[in-house]
C-alpha positions as CSV (number, residue, x, y, z in Angstrom):
1,X,-35.5,1.8,5.5
2,X,-34.2,1.2,1.8
3,X,-33.7,4.4,-0.1
4,X,-32.3,4.5,-3.7
5,X,-30.2,7.6,-4.9
6,X,-28.6,8.2,-8.5
7,X,-25.5,10.4,-8.4
8,X,-26.6,14.1,-9.5
9,X,-24.1,16.4,-10.8
10,X,-23.3,17.9,-7.4
11,X,-22.6,14.5,-6.0
12,X,-20.3,13.7,-8.9
13,X,-18.6,17.1,-8.3
14,X,-17.9,16.3,-4.6
15,X,-16.9,12.7,-5.2
16,X,-14.5,13.2,-8.0
17,X,-12.6,15.1,-5.4
18,X,-10.1,16.5,-7.7
19,X,-10.4,19.9,-9.5
20,X,-11.5,19.3,-13.1
21,X,-8.9,21.8,-14.3
22,X,-6.0,19.4,-13.2
23,X,-4.5,17.3,-16.1
24,X,-4.1,13.6,-15.8
25,X,-0.4,13.9,-14.8
26,X,-1.2,16.2,-12.0
27,X,-4.0,14.0,-10.7
28,X,-1.6,10.9,-10.8
29,X,0.9,12.8,-8.5
30,X,-1.8,13.8,-6.4
31,X,-3.2,10.5,-5.9
32,X,0.1,9.0,-5.1
33,X,0.4,11.3,-2.1
34,X,-1.9,8.7,-0.4
35,X,-2.4,4.9,-0.5
36,X,-4.9,3.6,-3.0
37,X,-6.7,1.8,-0.1
38,X,-7.2,5.2,1.7
39,X,-8.4,7.1,-1.3
40,X,-10.8,4.2,-2.0
41,X,-12.0,4.5,1.5
42,X,-12.7,8.3,1.4
43,X,-14.5,7.6,-1.9
44,X,-16.8,5.2,-0.2
45,X,-17.3,7.3,2.8
46,X,-18.0,10.4,0.5
47,X,-20.4,8.5,-1.5
48,X,-22.3,7.8,1.5
49,X,-22.4,11.4,2.6
50,X,-23.3,12.5,-0.9
51,X,-26.3,10.1,-1.1
52,X,-27.3,11.0,2.3
53,X,-27.4,14.7,1.4
54,X,-29.3,14.0,-1.6
55,X,-31.9,12.1,0.5
56,X,-32.3,15.0,2.8
57,X,-32.7,17.5,-0.1
58,X,-29.2,18.9,0.4
59,X,-26.6,20.2,-1.9
60,X,-23.4,18.3,-0.4
61,X,-21.2,20.9,-1.8
62,X,-22.8,23.5,0.3
63,X,-23.4,21.3,3.5
64,X,-23.1,23.2,6.6
65,X,-21.3,21.9,9.9
66,X,-24.9,21.2,11.2
67,X,-25.7,18.9,8.1
68,X,-22.5,17.3,8.9
69,X,-23.3,16.7,12.5
70,X,-26.6,15.2,11.6
71,X,-24.9,12.9,9.1
72,X,-22.6,11.6,11.7
73,X,-25.3,11.2,14.2
74,X,-27.4,9.0,11.9
75,X,-24.3,7.0,11.1
76,X,-23.6,6.5,14.9
77,X,-27.1,5.3,15.2
78,X,-27.1,3.1,12.1
79,X,-29.6,5.3,10.0
80,X,-28.8,5.3,6.4
81,X,-25.4,4.0,7.3
82,X,-25.1,0.9,5.1
83,X,-24.4,1.3,1.3
84,X,-25.4,-1.6,-1.3
85,X,-24.5,-1.3,-5.1
86,X,-27.4,-1.8,-7.3
87,X,-25.5,-1.4,-10.5
88,X,-21.8,-0.6,-10.0
89,X,-21.2,0.1,-13.7
90,X,-23.7,2.9,-13.6
91,X,-22.6,4.0,-10.1
92,X,-26.1,3.4,-8.7
93,X,-26.6,2.1,-5.2
94,X,-28.8,2.7,-2.2
95,X,-28.5,3.5,1.5
96,X,-29.9,1.2,4.1
97,X,-30.3,1.2,7.8
98,X,-27.7,-1.1,9.4
99,X,-25.7,-1.6,12.6
100,X,-24.5,1.6,14.3
101,X,-21.1,2.5,12.8
102,X,-18.1,2.5,15.3
103,X,-16.4,5.9,16.4
104,X,-13.5,4.8,14.3
105,X,-15.4,4.7,11.3
106,X,-17.0,7.9,11.8
107,X,-13.5,9.5,12.3
108,X,-12.4,8.2,8.9
109,X,-15.9,9.4,7.1
110,X,-15.4,12.8,8.5
111,X,-11.8,12.7,7.1
112,X,-12.8,11.5,3.9
113,X,-15.5,14.4,3.4
114,X,-12.7,16.9,4.7
115,X,-10.3,15.5,2.0
116,X,-13.1,16.0,-0.8
117,X,-13.9,19.6,0.5
118,X,-10.2,20.4,0.6
119,X,-9.6,19.2,-2.8
120,X,-12.5,21.3,-4.1
121,X,-11.1,24.4,-2.4
122,X,-14.0,24.9,0.0
123,X,-13.0,27.4,2.8
124,X,-13.6,27.5,5.6
125,X,-13.8,23.9,6.0
126,X,-17.3,23.1,7.7
127,X,-15.7,19.8,9.0
128,X,-13.2,21.7,11.2
129,X,-16.2,23.5,13.3
130,X,-15.6,23.0,17.0
131,X,-19.2,21.8,17.5
132,X,-18.3,18.7,15.2
133,X,-15.3,18.0,17.3
134,X,-17.5,18.2,20.6
135,X,-20.1,16.0,19.1
136,X,-17.3,13.5,18.2
137,X,-16.1,13.5,21.7
138,X,-19.7,12.5,22.8
139,X,-19.9,9.9,20.1
140,X,-16.7,8.2,21.4
141,X,-17.7,8.1,25.0
142,X,-20.9,6.5,24.2
143,X,-19.8,4.3,21.3
144,X,-18.5,0.9,21.3
145,X,-14.8,1.5,21.0
146,X,-13.6,-2.0,21.3
147,X,-11.2,-2.9,18.4
148,X,-12.7,-5.3,16.1
149,X,-9.9,-7.9,15.1
150,X,-10.5,-10.4,12.4
151,X,-9.8,-14.2,12.8
152,X,-6.1,-15.2,12.4
153,X,-5.7,-17.8,9.7
154,X,-3.1,-19.9,11.7
155,X,-1.6,-23.0,10.6
156,X,-4.6,-25.4,11.2
157,X,-7.3,-23.5,9.7
158,X,-5.0,-22.3,6.9
159,X,-4.3,-26.2,6.2
160,X,-8.1,-26.6,6.1
161,X,-8.6,-23.9,3.5
162,X,-5.5,-25.0,1.4
163,X,-6.6,-28.6,1.3
164,X,-10.0,-27.6,0.1
165,X,-8.8,-26.0,-3.0
166,X,-8.7,-27.8,-6.4
167,X,-5.2,-26.7,-7.7
168,X,-6.1,-28.6,-10.9
169,X,-7.9,-25.4,-12.1
170,X,-6.0,-22.2,-12.9
171,X,-8.2,-20.1,-10.2
172,X,-7.6,-22.8,-7.7
173,X,-3.8,-22.8,-8.2
174,X,-3.7,-19.1,-8.2
175,X,-5.6,-18.7,-4.8
176,X,-3.7,-21.6,-3.3
177,X,-0.2,-19.8,-4.2
178,X,-1.4,-16.5,-3.2
179,X,-2.6,-17.7,0.3
180,X,0.7,-19.5,0.9
181,X,2.6,-16.6,-0.2
182,X,0.7,-14.1,2.1
183,X,1.0,-16.4,5.0
184,X,4.7,-17.3,4.7
185,X,5.6,-13.6,3.9
186,X,3.3,-12.2,6.3
187,X,1.8,-10.1,3.5
188,X,-0.8,-7.3,3.7
189,X,-3.3,-7.6,0.8
190,X,-2.1,-4.3,-0.8
191,X,1.5,-5.7,-0.8
192,X,0.4,-9.0,-2.4
193,X,-1.7,-7.3,-5.1
194,X,1.6,-5.3,-6.2
195,X,3.7,-8.4,-6.5
196,X,5.4,-8.9,-10.2
197,X,7.4,-11.6,-11.4
198,X,10.5,-9.3,-11.5
199,X,10.0,-9.2,-7.7
200,X,10.8,-13.0,-7.3
201,X,14.3,-14.1,-7.1
202,X,14.7,-17.8,-7.0
203,X,17.8,-19.3,-5.2
204,X,18.9,-22.6,-4.3
205,X,17.5,-22.3,-0.6
206,X,14.5,-20.5,-1.3
207,X,12.9,-17.1,-2.9
208,X,13.8,-13.6,-2.1
209,X,10.8,-11.5,-2.6
210,X,11.1,-7.9,-3.1
211,X,8.1,-5.8,-1.5
212,X,7.5,-2.4,-3.1
213,X,6.8,0.8,-1.0
214,X,3.3,1.4,0.6
215,X,1.7,3.3,3.4
216,X,2.9,1.1,5.7
217,X,6.6,0.8,4.5
218,X,7.9,3.8,2.6
219,X,11.0,2.0,1.6
220,X,11.3,-1.1,-0.6
221,X,12.3,-4.2,1.3
222,X,13.0,-7.8,0.8
223,X,12.2,-11.1,2.9
224,X,13.1,-14.7,2.1
225,X,10.6,-17.3,1.6
226,X,11.9,-20.9,2.6
227,X,10.6,-24.3,1.5
228,X,7.6,-25.8,3.3
229,X,6.6,-29.3,3.8
230,X,3.1,-30.4,3.3
231,X,2.2,-26.9,1.7
232,X,5.2,-25.3,0.2
233,X,5.3,-21.9,-1.1
234,X,8.4,-22.3,-3.4
235,X,6.8,-25.4,-5.4
236,X,3.5,-23.6,-5.4
237,X,5.1,-20.4,-7.0
238,X,6.9,-22.5,-9.5
239,X,4.0,-24.4,-10.6
240,X,1.8,-21.3,-10.9
241,X,4.3,-19.5,-13.3
242,X,4.6,-22.6,-15.5
243,X,0.7,-23.2,-15.4
244,X,-0.4,-19.6,-16.1
245,X,2.7,-19.0,-18.4
246,X,3.2,-15.6,-16.8
247,X,6.8,-14.4,-17.6
248,X,6.4,-10.6,-16.7
249,X,4.2,-8.1,-15.2
250,X,1.6,-8.8,-12.3
251,X,2.2,-12.2,-10.6
252,X,-1.5,-12.7,-9.5
253,X,-4.2,-11.8,-12.1
254,X,-7.8,-11.7,-12.5
255,X,-9.8,-14.5,-14.1
256,X,-13.0,-14.6,-16.0
257,X,-15.8,-16.8,-14.8
258,X,-14.8,-19.1,-17.5
259,X,-11.3,-19.4,-16.1
260,X,-9.4,-17.2,-18.8
261,X,-6.6,-15.3,-17.4
262,X,-6.6,-11.5,-17.9
263,X,-3.7,-8.9,-17.9
264,X,-5.1,-7.0,-15.0
265,X,-3.6,-7.7,-11.6
266,X,-5.9,-8.9,-8.8
267,X,-6.5,-5.8,-6.6
268,X,-6.5,-5.4,-2.8
269,X,-10.3,-5.8,-2.7
270,X,-10.1,-8.7,-5.0
271,X,-7.6,-10.4,-2.7
272,X,-10.0,-9.8,0.3
273,X,-12.8,-11.4,-1.2
274,X,-10.9,-14.4,-2.4
275,X,-9.7,-15.1,1.2
276,X,-13.4,-14.9,2.4
277,X,-14.7,-16.9,-0.4
278,X,-12.1,-19.7,0.0
279,X,-12.7,-19.6,3.9
280,X,-16.4,-20.2,3.3
281,X,-15.7,-23.0,0.9
282,X,-13.6,-24.8,3.6
283,X,-16.6,-24.2,6.0
284,X,-14.4,-22.4,8.3
285,X,-16.1,-21.1,11.5
286,X,-13.9,-17.9,11.4
287,X,-14.4,-14.4,10.5
288,X,-11.5,-13.4,8.0
289,X,-10.4,-10.6,6.1
290,X,-7.2,-9.6,4.1
291,X,-5.2,-9.2,7.1
292,X,-5.9,-12.8,8.6
293,X,-2.9,-14.5,6.9
294,X,-0.7,-11.8,8.4
295,X,-2.1,-12.3,11.8
296,X,-2.0,-16.1,11.2
297,X,1.8,-16.1,10.5
298,X,2.7,-14.0,13.6
299,X,0.2,-16.0,15.8
300,X,1.7,-19.2,14.7
301,X,5.3,-18.2,14.7
302,X,4.9,-16.7,18.4
303,X,3.2,-19.7,19.5
304,X,5.9,-21.9,18.1
305,X,8.5,-20.1,20.1
306,X,10.3,-18.4,17.1
307,X,12.7,-15.4,18.1
308,X,11.4,-12.0,17.9
309,X,14.0,-10.7,15.8
310,X,13.4,-13.4,13.2
311,X,9.7,-12.8,13.1
312,X,10.4,-9.1,12.5
313,X,12.6,-10.0,9.6
314,X,9.5,-11.5,7.9
315,X,6.8,-8.9,9.2
316,X,8.9,-5.7,8.7
317,X,7.5,-4.1,11.9
318,X,8.9,-0.9,12.8
319,X,7.6,-0.9,16.5
320,X,8.2,-3.7,18.4
321,X,5.3,-2.7,20.6
322,X,3.2,-3.9,18.0
323,X,4.4,-7.5,18.1
324,X,4.4,-7.4,22.1
325,X,0.8,-8.0,22.1
326,X,1.0,-11.3,20.2
327,X,3.7,-12.5,22.8
328,X,1.7,-11.4,25.9
329,X,-1.3,-13.4,24.6
330,X,0.6,-16.5,23.9
331,X,2.3,-16.5,27.4
332,X,-0.4,-14.9,29.4
333,X,-0.8,-18.2,31.4
334,X,2.8,-18.9,31.9
335,X,4.5,-17.9,35.1
336,X,1.4,-16.2,36.2
337,X,1.8,-13.9,39.3
338,X,-0.9,-15.7,41.1
339,X,0.4,-19.2,40.5
340,X,0.8,-20.8,44.0
341,X,-0.7,-17.8,46.0
342,X,-3.7,-19.8,46.9
């Protein structure tokens, strides 16, 4: 089933989230309360809800808890659950049937709708009805709750991707440098997108990279990048700065299809798409995402026997239990409790 919907005035009213009476400064501070990636996800979820309502001849601004329950049930079964852009500039797209959405996705979609309603001052919030919470418990019980983890771009597959890049072009050199930096710094895509030239401090032993605050790290932090052998992040950075002639502002920027460098930074979604595209060009049989390089660094470092405290210096994990999973997987066959019992 493919159904197309343009955005009505009611739909735009809900998706814009912020009250029209707020000025730009107030909106900027309000937006800064949540990470950009979170707001983008909320906007996407709300867009799906708005379009679904329009296809049901419902006013999304006056949706009841029963309407929201029907929406979530459709999403859980994959009915009108997949959004496809037809004309992004004109905000035209369509909903298609697709794979059933996981409970975690539905929880986030409900959060996005709740956020939009709250910003519009709608009271009482229909998303808080007890029947919705009861149905969500049923969806969680019946749904597939297995955590989907993207593949880790560890040393070997990363080398395969890097070797396939033509660094003689500006686009190739940018992507090569960005991939190396994300791996060596265990960077999240949102962190990589925010790097500016002033965040790099070249020293005789390497580079000190300043990482700006994010929803994962509330405080600014610094990590050290050391020279490599076959693929060196320091040499790559130096070459990129020289070839691109970037002396200030965003380090990694968008390029036109003709290879012209733009002043705009390459955003988190652009970073994500670049990683997927470069992995496909390298014919890599691995499902990757913006998190694959961070996972790849951790997995590679743990497998190589690097000390936990040194890994954390790079990854900046606040909870050591998050890293314990990697160590458990790397050593699951060592000194096994069953060894020698049979």
